C-alpha positions as a Markdown table, in Angstrom:
| # | Residue | x | y | z |
|---|---|---|---|---|
| 1 | Met | -18.1 | 7.4 | 6.1 |
| 2 | Ser | -15.6 | 6.7 | 8.7 |
| 3 | Asp | -13.2 | 9.1 | 10.0 |
| 4 | Val | -10.2 | 7.5 | 7.9 |
| 5 | Leu | -11.8 | 7.0 | 4.9 |
| 6 | Ser | -12.8 | 11.1 | 5.3 |
| 7 | Lys | -9.1 | 12.1 | 5.3 |
| 8 | Phe | -9.2 | 10.7 | 1.8 |
| 9 | Arg | -11.9 | 12.8 | 0.1 |
| 10 | Pro | -10.6 | 15.2 | -2.5 |
| 11 | Asp | -10.9 | 18.6 | -0.8 |
| 12 | Glu | -11.0 | 21.0 | -3.8 |
| 13 | Glu | -12.4 | 20.3 | -7.5 |
| 14 | Cys | -10.1 | 17.9 | -9.5 |
| 15 | Thr | -9.8 | 17.8 | -13.2 |
| 16 | Gln | -9.1 | 14.9 | -15.5 |
| 17 | Thr | -8.2 | 14.9 | -19.3 |
| 18 | Asn | -11.4 | 14.6 | -21.1 |
| 19 | Tyr | -11.8 | 11.1 | -23.2 |
| 20 | Asn | -14.0 | 9.9 | -25.7 |
| 21 | Arg | -14.1 | 6.5 | -24.2 |
| 22 | Lys | -16.2 | 5.5 | -21.3 |
| 23 | Leu | -14.7 | 2.9 | -18.9 |
| 24 | Lys | -16.7 | 0.0 | -17.8 |
| 25 | Val | -15.4 | -0.9 | -14.2 |
| 26 | Gly | -16.5 | -3.7 | -11.5 |
| 27 | Ile | -15.5 | -3.6 | -7.8 |
| 28 | Ile | -14.6 | -6.9 | -6.0 |
| 29 | Gly | -15.6 | -6.8 | -2.4 |
| 30 | Thr | -17.4 | -3.6 | -0.9 |
| 31 | Gly | -16.0 | -3.2 | 2.5 |
| 32 | Trp | -15.0 | -0.2 | 4.2 |
| 33 | Ile | -11.6 | 0.4 | 1.6 |
| 34 | Ala | -14.2 | 0.4 | -1.4 |
| 35 | Glu | -15.4 | 3.3 | -0.3 |
| 36 | Ser | -13.0 | 5.4 | -1.3 |
| 37 | His | -12.6 | 3.9 | -5.0 |
| 38 | Ala | -16.4 | 4.5 | -5.2 |
| 39 | Glu | -16.3 | 8.2 | -4.4 |
| 40 | Ser | -13.7 | 8.8 | -6.8 |
| 41 | Tyr | -15.3 | 6.7 | -9.9 |
| 42 | Leu | -18.4 | 8.9 | -9.6 |
| 43 | Gln | -16.6 | 12.2 | -9.7 |
| 44 | Met | -15.5 | 11.0 | -13.0 |
| 45 | Asp | -17.3 | 11.2 | -16.2 |
| 46 | Asp | -15.2 | 8.8 | -18.0 |
| 47 | Val | -15.8 | 5.9 | -15.8 |
| 48 | Glu | -19.3 | 3.6 | -14.9 |
| 49 | Ile | -19.8 | 1.7 | -12.6 |
| 50 | Val | -21.3 | -1.7 | -13.6 |
| 51 | Ala | -20.4 | -3.9 | -11.1 |
| 52 | Leu | -20.2 | -4.8 | -7.8 |
| 53 | Ala | -19.6 | -8.1 | -5.9 |
| 54 | Asp | -19.6 | -9.7 | -2.5 |
| 55 | Leu | -19.5 | -12.8 | -1.1 |
| 56 | Ile | -21.5 | -11.5 | 1.8 |
| 57 | Pro | -25.0 | -11.9 | 0.6 |
| 58 | Gly | -26.7 | -8.3 | 0.4 |
| 59 | Lys | -23.5 | -6.2 | 1.4 |
| 60 | Ala | -23.0 | -5.0 | -2.3 |
| 61 | Glu | -26.7 | -4.1 | -2.7 |
| 62 | Lys | -26.6 | -1.7 | 0.3 |
| 63 | Phe | -23.4 | -0.2 | -0.7 |
| 64 | Ala | -24.8 | 0.8 | -4.3 |
| 65 | Ala | -27.9 | 2.1 | -2.6 |
| 66 | Arg | -25.2 | 3.8 | -0.1 |
| 67 | Tyr | -23.4 | 5.5 | -3.1 |
| 68 | Gly | -26.6 | 6.0 | -5.3 |
| 69 | Ile | -24.8 | 3.4 | -7.9 |
| 70 | Thr | -27.6 | 2.7 | -10.4 |
| 71 | Asn | -27.7 | 0.4 | -13.1 |
| 72 | Val | -25.2 | -1.6 | -11.6 |
| 73 | His | -25.3 | -5.4 | -11.6 |
| 74 | Phe | -24.4 | -7.8 | -8.3 |
| 75 | Tyr | -22.6 | -10.8 | -8.0 |
| 76 | Pro | -22.0 | -12.9 | -5.1 |
| 77 | Asp | -18.4 | -13.5 | -5.9 |
| 78 | His | -15.5 | -12.2 | -8.4 |
| 79 | Lys | -15.8 | -15.0 | -10.9 |
| 80 | Ser | -19.4 | -14.9 | -11.9 |
| 81 | Met | -18.8 | -11.0 | -12.6 |
| 82 | Leu | -15.8 | -12.0 | -14.4 |
| 83 | Glu | -17.4 | -14.5 | -16.7 |
| 84 | Gln | -20.8 | -12.4 | -17.7 |
| 85 | Glu | -19.8 | -8.0 | -17.4 |
| 86 | Glu | -17.8 | -7.1 | -19.7 |
| 87 | Leu | -15.1 | -5.0 | -18.2 |
| 88 | Asp | -12.3 | -2.5 | -18.8 |
| 89 | Ala | -10.9 | -2.6 | -15.1 |
| 90 | Val | -12.1 | -4.0 | -11.6 |
| 91 | Ser | -10.4 | -2.9 | -8.3 |
| 92 | Val | -10.0 | -5.5 | -5.7 |
| 93 | Cys | -11.2 | -4.4 | -2.8 |
| 94 | Thr | -11.0 | -7.8 | -0.8 |
| 95 | Tyr | -9.2 | -8.6 | 2.1 |
| 96 | Asn | -5.5 | -9.9 | 1.8 |
| 97 | Thr | -5.8 | -13.8 | 1.7 |
| 98 | Thr | -7.8 | -13.5 | -1.6 |
| 99 | His | -5.8 | -10.6 | -3.6 |
| 100 | Cys | -3.5 | -13.0 | -6.0 |
| 101 | Val | -6.6 | -14.8 | -6.7 |
| 102 | Cys | -9.0 | -11.9 | -7.8 |
| 103 | Thr | -6.3 | -10.3 | -9.6 |
| 104 | Val | -4.8 | -13.1 | -11.7 |
| 105 | Asp | -8.5 | -14.4 | -12.8 |
| 106 | Ala | -9.0 | -10.3 | -13.6 |
| 107 | Leu | -6.0 | -10.4 | -15.6 |
| 108 | Lys | -7.1 | -13.8 | -17.6 |
| 109 | Ala | -10.2 | -12.4 | -18.2 |
| 110 | Gly | -8.5 | -9.6 | -20.2 |
| 111 | Val | -9.5 | -6.7 | -17.4 |
| 112 | His | -7.1 | -4.0 | -15.9 |
| 113 | Val | -6.5 | -4.3 | -12.2 |
| 114 | Leu | -6.3 | -1.7 | -9.7 |
| 115 | Leu | -5.1 | -3.6 | -6.7 |
| 116 | Glu | -5.1 | -2.5 | -2.8 |
| 117 | Lys | -2.4 | -2.9 | -0.9 |
| 118 | Pro | -0.7 | -4.9 | 0.7 |
| 119 | Met | -0.3 | -6.8 | -3.0 |
| 120 | Thr | -0.6 | -10.0 | -1.6 |
| 121 | Val | 0.5 | -12.1 | 2.1 |
| 122 | Thr | 3.2 | -14.3 | 0.2 |
| 123 | Leu | 6.0 | -14.0 | -2.7 |
| 124 | Asp | 4.9 | -16.5 | -4.3 |
| 125 | Glu | 1.4 | -14.6 | -4.7 |
| 126 | Ala | 3.0 | -11.6 | -6.0 |
| 127 | Leu | 5.2 | -13.8 | -8.5 |
| 128 | Ala | 2.4 | -15.2 | -9.8 |
| 129 | Ile | 0.4 | -11.4 | -10.4 |
| 130 | Cys | 3.1 | -10.3 | -12.4 |
| 131 | Arg | 3.1 | -13.4 | -14.3 |
| 132 | Ala | -0.1 | -13.6 | -15.1 |
| 133 | Glu | -0.1 | -9.5 | -16.0 |
| 134 | Lys | 2.9 | -10.5 | -18.3 |
| 135 | Glu | 0.5 | -12.9 | -20.1 |
| 136 | Ser | -2.3 | -10.8 | -20.4 |
| 137 | Gly | -1.0 | -7.5 | -21.2 |
| 138 | Lys | -3.2 | -5.6 | -19.0 |
| 139 | Ile | -1.9 | -3.5 | -16.4 |
| 140 | Val | -1.8 | -3.7 | -12.3 |
| 141 | Asp | -1.5 | -1.1 | -10.3 |
| 142 | Ile | -0.7 | -1.4 | -6.5 |
| 143 | Gly | -2.8 | 1.2 | -4.2 |
| 144 | Phe | 0.1 | 2.6 | -2.7 |
| 145 | Gln | -1.6 | 6.3 | -2.6 |
| 146 | Pro | 1.4 | 7.6 | -0.3 |
| 147 | Arg | 2.9 | 8.1 | -3.2 |
| 148 | Tyr | 0.8 | 10.9 | -4.1 |
| 149 | Glu | 1.3 | 13.0 | -1.1 |
| 150 | Val | 3.6 | 16.1 | -1.9 |
| 151 | Asn | 5.8 | 16.1 | 1.5 |
| 152 | Phe | 6.5 | 12.2 | 0.7 |
| 153 | Gln | 7.4 | 13.2 | -2.7 |
| 154 | Met | 9.5 | 15.6 | -1.9 |
| 155 | Ile | 11.7 | 12.8 | 0.0 |
| 156 | Lys | 11.9 | 11.2 | -3.0 |
| 157 | Lys | 13.1 | 14.5 | -4.8 |
| 158 | Ile | 15.7 | 15.2 | -2.5 |
| 159 | Val | 17.4 | 11.8 | -2.9 |
| 160 | Asp | 17.3 | 12.0 | -6.8 |
| 161 | Ser | 18.9 | 15.5 | -6.5 |
| 162 | Gly | 21.9 | 13.6 | -5.6 |
| 163 | Val | 22.8 | 15.8 | -2.5 |
| 164 | Leu | 22.8 | 12.6 | -0.2 |
| 165 | Gly | 25.6 | 11.2 | -2.1 |
| 166 | Asp | 25.8 | 7.6 | -2.8 |
| 167 | Ile | 22.7 | 5.8 | -0.1 |
| 168 | Tyr | 24.1 | 3.2 | 2.4 |
| 169 | Tyr | 21.6 | 3.1 | 5.2 |
| 170 | Ile | 18.1 | 3.6 | 5.6 |
| 171 | Gln | 16.1 | 3.5 | 8.8 |
| 172 | Thr | 12.5 | 3.3 | 8.7 |
| 173 | Gly | 8.9 | 2.6 | 10.4 |
| 174 | Gly | 7.1 | 3.4 | 13.1 |
| 175 | Gly | 3.1 | 3.0 | 13.6 |
| 176 | Arg | 0.8 | 3.4 | 16.6 |
| 177 | Arg | 1.1 | 3.2 | 20.3 |
| 178 | Arg | -2.6 | 1.4 | 20.5 |
| 179 | Gly | -4.4 | 1.2 | 17.0 |
| 180 | Ile | -4.9 | -2.4 | 16.2 |
| 181 | Pro | -7.9 | -2.7 | 13.6 |
| 182 | Gly | -10.6 | -5.1 | 13.3 |
| 183 | Ser | -12.7 | -7.0 | 10.7 |
| 184 | Thr | -10.3 | -9.4 | 8.4 |
| 185 | Phe | -7.1 | -8.1 | 9.8 |
| 186 | Ile | -6.8 | -9.7 | 12.5 |
| 187 | Glu | -6.8 | -13.1 | 11.3 |
| 188 | Lys | -4.4 | -15.1 | 9.1 |
| 189 | Lys | -7.2 | -16.8 | 7.0 |
| 190 | Thr | -8.4 | -13.3 | 5.7 |
| 191 | Gly | -5.3 | -10.5 | 6.9 |
| 192 | Gly | -2.8 | -13.2 | 6.4 |
| 193 | Ile | -0.4 | -10.9 | 7.9 |
| 194 | Gly | -0.9 | -8.2 | 10.3 |
| 195 | Ala | 1.0 | -4.7 | 11.3 |
| 196 | Leu | 3.6 | -5.8 | 8.7 |
| 197 | Gly | 1.4 | -6.2 | 5.7 |
| 198 | Asp | -1.1 | -3.4 | 6.6 |
| 199 | Ile | 1.3 | 0.0 | 7.5 |
| 200 | Gly | 4.5 | -1.8 | 7.0 |
| 201 | Cys | 3.8 | -2.1 | 3.1 |
| 202 | Tyr | 3.7 | 1.7 | 3.6 |
| 203 | Ala | 7.3 | 2.5 | 5.4 |
| 204 | Leu | 8.8 | 0.5 | 3.4 |
| 205 | Asp | 7.5 | 1.9 | 0.3 |
| 206 | Val | 8.4 | 5.6 | 1.3 |
| 207 | Val | 12.1 | 5.1 | 1.6 |
| 208 | Leu | 12.3 | 2.1 | -0.6 |
| 209 | Asn | 11.0 | 4.3 | -3.5 |
| 210 | Ala | 13.2 | 7.2 | -3.1 |
| 211 | Ile | 16.2 | 5.4 | -3.2 |
| 212 | Gly | 15.2 | 3.8 | -6.2 |
| 213 | Tyr | 13.7 | 0.6 | -5.2 |
| 214 | Pro | 16.9 | -1.9 | -4.8 |
| 215 | Lys | 16.5 | -5.3 | -4.6 |
| 216 | Pro | 16.3 | -7.2 | -1.2 |
| 217 | Leu | 19.5 | -9.9 | -0.6 |
| 218 | Thr | 18.6 | -11.1 | 3.0 |
| 219 | Val | 16.2 | -10.2 | 6.5 |
| 220 | Thr | 16.6 | -11.3 | 9.3 |
| 221 | Gly | 12.9 | -10.8 | 11.0 |
| 222 | Tyr | 10.8 | -10.5 | 13.7 |
| 223 | Thr | 7.2 | -10.4 | 15.0 |
| 224 | Ser | 4.8 | -10.6 | 17.5 |
| 225 | Gly | 1.7 | -10.6 | 19.0 |
| 226 | Phe | 1.0 | -9.7 | 22.7 |
| 227 | Phe | -1.7 | -7.2 | 22.6 |
| 228 | Gly | -4.1 | -7.8 | 20.2 |
| 229 | Ala | -4.3 | -11.6 | 21.6 |
| 230 | Ser | -4.8 | -9.8 | 25.1 |
| 231 | Thr | -8.0 | -9.3 | 26.3 |
| 232 | Glu | -6.6 | -6.8 | 28.9 |
| 233 | Tyr | -6.0 | -4.6 | 25.3 |
| 234 | Tyr | -8.8 | -6.1 | 23.0 |
| 235 | Pro | -12.5 | -7.1 | 23.1 |
| 236 | Glu | -12.9 | -10.9 | 23.9 |
| 237 | Ser | -14.0 | -11.4 | 21.0 |
| 238 | Asp | -11.3 | -9.9 | 18.5 |
| 239 | Ala | -8.5 | -11.4 | 21.2 |
| 240 | Ser | -10.0 | -14.6 | 21.0 |
| 241 | Arg | -9.4 | -14.1 | 16.7 |
| 242 | Phe | -6.3 | -12.4 | 17.0 |
| 243 | Asn | -3.6 | -14.7 | 15.3 |
| 244 | Val | -1.6 | -12.2 | 13.2 |
| 245 | Asp | 1.6 | -9.7 | 14.0 |
| 246 | Asp | 1.2 | -5.9 | 15.6 |
| 247 | Phe | 4.8 | -5.8 | 15.8 |
| 248 | Ala | 7.4 | -6.5 | 13.6 |
| 249 | Ala | 11.2 | -5.2 | 13.0 |
| 250 | Ala | 13.9 | -7.0 | 10.6 |
| 251 | Phe | 17.4 | -6.2 | 9.6 |
| 252 | Ile | 17.4 | -6.3 | 5.6 |
| 253 | Arg | 20.3 | -6.3 | 3.5 |
| 254 | Leu | 19.5 | -4.7 | -0.1 |
| 255 | Glu | 21.6 | -4.6 | -3.3 |
| 256 | Gly | 24.1 | -2.1 | -3.4 |
| 257 | Gly | 25.8 | -2.5 | 0.1 |
| 258 | Ile | 22.3 | -0.6 | 1.6 |
| 259 | Ile | 21.2 | -1.4 | 5.0 |
| 260 | Cys | 17.7 | -1.2 | 6.0 |
| 261 | Asp | 16.5 | -1.3 | 9.6 |
| 262 | Phe | 12.6 | -1.6 | 9.9 |
| 263 | Arg | 9.7 | -1.8 | 12.2 |
| 264 | Ile | 6.3 | -1.2 | 12.3 |
| 265 | Ser | 3.5 | -1.4 | 15.1 |
| 266 | Trp | -0.1 | -1.8 | 15.9 |
| 267 | Ala | 0.6 | -1.8 | 19.0 |
| 268 | Met | 2.8 | -1.0 | 21.9 |
| 269 | His | 4.0 | 0.8 | 24.8 |
| 270 | Met | 5.2 | 3.5 | 22.9 |
| 271 | Asp | 4.5 | 6.3 | 20.8 |
| 272 | Thr | 6.8 | 6.0 | 17.9 |
| 273 | Thr | 9.7 | 3.8 | 17.1 |
| 274 | Gly | 11.6 | 6.8 | 15.9 |
| 275 | Asp | 12.1 | 8.8 | 13.0 |
| 276 | Ser | 13.2 | 7.8 | 9.2 |
| 277 | Leu | 16.5 | 8.2 | 7.9 |
| 278 | Ile | 18.4 | 7.9 | 5.0 |
| 279 | Leu | 22.3 | 8.8 | 5.6 |
| 280 | Gly | 23.9 | 9.1 | 1.9 |
| 281 | Thr | 28.0 | 9.6 | 1.9 |
| 282 | Lys | 27.6 | 13.6 | 1.0 |
| 283 | Gly | 24.4 | 13.9 | 3.1 |
| 284 | Gly | 21.7 | 12.8 | 5.4 |
| 285 | Leu | 17.8 | 13.3 | 5.7 |
| 286 | Arg | 15.5 | 12.9 | 8.9 |
| 287 | Ile | 11.8 | 12.0 | 8.2 |
| 288 | Pro | 9.3 | 12.4 | 11.1 |
| 289 | Ser | 7.9 | 9.5 | 12.2 |
| 290 | Thr | 4.0 | 8.6 | 11.6 |
| 291 | Glu | 1.6 | 6.7 | 12.6 |
| 292 | Cys | 0.2 | 5.3 | 9.4 |
| 293 | Trp | 2.5 | 6.3 | 6.3 |
| 294 | Asn | -0.7 | 6.0 | 4.4 |
| 295 | Gly | -0.8 | 9.4 | 3.1 |
| 296 | Tyr | -1.8 | 12.0 | 5.7 |
| 297 | Gly | 1.3 | 14.1 | 4.9 |
| 298 | Leu | 4.0 | 14.9 | 8.0 |
| 299 | Asp | 3.5 | 17.3 | 10.5 |
| 300 | Arg | 6.9 | 18.3 | 11.0 |
| 301 | Pro | 9.8 | 19.5 | 9.0 |
| 302 | Leu | 12.3 | 16.9 | 7.1 |
| 303 | Val | 15.9 | 17.8 | 7.8 |
| 304 | Tyr | 18.8 | 17.8 | 5.6 |
| 305 | Tyr | 22.1 | 17.3 | 7.5 |
| 306 | His | 25.3 | 18.3 | 5.4 |
| 307 | Asp | 28.7 | 20.3 | 5.3 |
| 308 | Val | 29.6 | 23.6 | 4.2 |
| 309 | Gly | 32.9 | 24.8 | 3.8 |
| 310 | Gly | 33.7 | 22.2 | 6.8 |
| 311 | Ala | 30.7 | 23.3 | 9.0 |
| 312 | Gln | 27.9 | 21.0 | 9.9 |
| 313 | Val | 24.5 | 22.3 | 8.9 |
| 314 | Glu | 21.0 | 21.2 | 9.2 |
| 315 | Thr | 18.7 | 22.4 | 6.4 |
| 316 | Val | 15.1 | 22.4 | 7.9 |
| 317 | Ile | 12.4 | 21.9 | 5.3 |
| 318 | Pro | 9.0 | 22.5 | 6.4 |
| 319 | Pro | 6.2 | 20.7 | 5.1 |
| 320 | Lys | 4.1 | 21.9 | 2.4 |
| 321 | Glu | 0.3 | 22.0 | 2.8 |
| 322 | Ser | -0.7 | 18.1 | 2.4 |
| 323 | Asn | -2.8 | 16.9 | -0.3 |
| 324 | Ala | -3.8 | 14.5 | 1.5 |
| 325 | Gly | -7.9 | 15.0 | 0.5 |
| 326 | Arg | -7.3 | 13.7 | -2.9 |
| 327 | Ile | -4.6 | 11.7 | -3.2 |
| 328 | Phe | -7.1 | 8.6 | -3.5 |
| 329 | Tyr | -8.3 | 10.3 | -6.2 |
| 330 | Glu | -4.9 | 11.0 | -7.6 |
| 331 | Lys | -4.2 | 7.3 | -7.5 |
| 332 | Val | -7.4 | 6.1 | -9.2 |
| 333 | Arg | -7.6 | 9.1 | -11.7 |
| 334 | Ala | -3.8 | 7.7 | -12.7 |
| 335 | Phe | -4.7 | 4.2 | -12.8 |
| 336 | Leu | -7.7 | 5.2 | -15.3 |
| 337 | Asp | -5.0 | 7.1 | -17.5 |
| 338 | Ala | -3.1 | 4.8 | -17.8 |
| 339 | Val | -5.9 | 2.4 | -18.7 |
| 340 | Gln | -7.0 | 5.0 | -21.1 |
| 341 | Thr | -3.9 | 5.5 | -23.0 |
| 342 | Gly | -2.1 | 2.6 | -22.8 |
| 343 | Ala | 0.6 | 3.8 | -20.3 |
| 344 | Pro | 2.2 | 1.5 | -17.9 |
| 345 | Ser | 1.0 | 1.3 | -14.6 |
| 346 | Pro | 1.7 | 4.1 | -12.3 |
| 347 | Ile | 2.8 | 1.8 | -9.6 |
| 348 | Ser | 4.0 | -1.3 | -11.0 |
| 349 | Ser | 3.8 | -4.9 | -10.0 |
| 350 | Arg | 7.2 | -5.5 | -11.1 |
| 351 | Gln | 8.8 | -2.9 | -8.4 |
| 352 | Ile | 5.9 | -3.6 | -5.6 |
| 353 | Leu | 7.6 | -6.9 | -5.5 |
| 354 | Tyr | 10.5 | -6.6 | -4.0 |
| 355 | Asn | 8.3 | -5.0 | -1.4 |
| 356 | Gln | 6.2 | -8.0 | -0.9 |
| 357 | Ala | 9.4 | -9.9 | -0.9 |
| 358 | Ile | 10.7 | -8.4 | 1.8 |
| 359 | Leu | 7.4 | -8.4 | 4.0 |
| 360 | Asp | 7.7 | -12.4 | 3.0 |
| 361 | Gly | 11.4 | -12.9 | 4.5 |
| 362 | Ile | 10.7 | -11.1 | 7.1 |
| 363 | Ser | 8.0 | -13.5 | 8.3 |
| 364 | Arg | 9.6 | -16.3 | 7.1 |
| 365 | Ser | 12.9 | -15.3 | 8.8 |
| 366 | Ala | 10.4 | -15.0 | 11.9 |
| 367 | Glu | 8.9 | -18.2 | 12.1 |
| 368 | Leu | 12.1 | -20.2 | 11.6 |
| 369 | Gly | 14.2 | -17.6 | 14.0 |
| 370 | Arg | 17.1 | -16.8 | 11.5 |
| 371 | Glu | 18.4 | -15.0 | 8.6 |
| 372 | Val | 16.6 | -16.2 | 5.3 |
| 373 | Glu | 18.0 | -15.8 | 1.7 |
| 374 | Ile | 15.4 | -13.5 | -0.5 |
| 375 | Val | 15.6 | -15.0 | -3.9 |
| 376 | Ile | 13.3 | -13.2 | -6.7 |
| 377 | Pro | 12.5 | -15.8 | -9.6 |
| 378 | Glu | 12.8 | -13.9 | -13.0 |
| 379 | Val | 9.4 | -12.9 | -14.2 |
């Protein structure tokens, strides 16, 4: 288990509702993120992992052996799994450029989907998923586990309370001084997009979810990849493969007259691009910067700026003890509860469609070198 994934391990006993029905689940793609899905499923009494699919021969078998998963069938691809298994749900844990095809095929087979982030690479792919979901009557839950972290939830509670007034500007982003991953992340044929999709989608979701996910209208975007393609900063074997972004920035106009100033990094000559800000007509909220936005919590307090009796006041909101060790479990559990009860998706594809539209818009704008309009057709 990697150091990253160990942060997602439940660090205390988790409870669940008792269901009479046991769900049959398959995992598509048995790479590193699938480990946390398997660990979570294996702690639950109402689910059984019955199938594993991976394109690399023998990889799924080794995965099952490592986690002690027995009575499981192995498949060389997702299509053969869906054709031969009677499944209730699947986790799609493949590389980004195959998220769409795996999810759409699962929905057409009548299977619920827990889809890892980013939702897709392009807006058209995200629309295809939303349409397939609507036609199938099944649910797609997008795997944004930061939604379950208590300090990130506090951000939305503050905005929902109304103390900030009408929101007119948000700033978000951050990222790493050095932290370019390897594997399938760094090539367009598999990752599709780099830091923009890997951790940029999280940074956008934290603030956009807090303010109610207004519709994006236009975007001016920039991307670069100076570090990943340089052997000075990256092993030659990986630098020669690197052809995605390791830095991205954008100026986004949202419905309601809201502006979003965004930047994200896998590598840069800076420790942070700054704290995130939510500015409203009655108050402002400062959110301390974080490297990944993937649910590890905050190590510094939130600060609420407002006026009291004509005086300028700052209210410090200390971070709560993070539940980061449980959020991946809670993500998977929320998905299964929705499947068991027929409830809507906990993190709806229709909402994350806006997130994906922004990522798509940034990529298009960066390529064209100008502002682009974001047009999202009806689903």
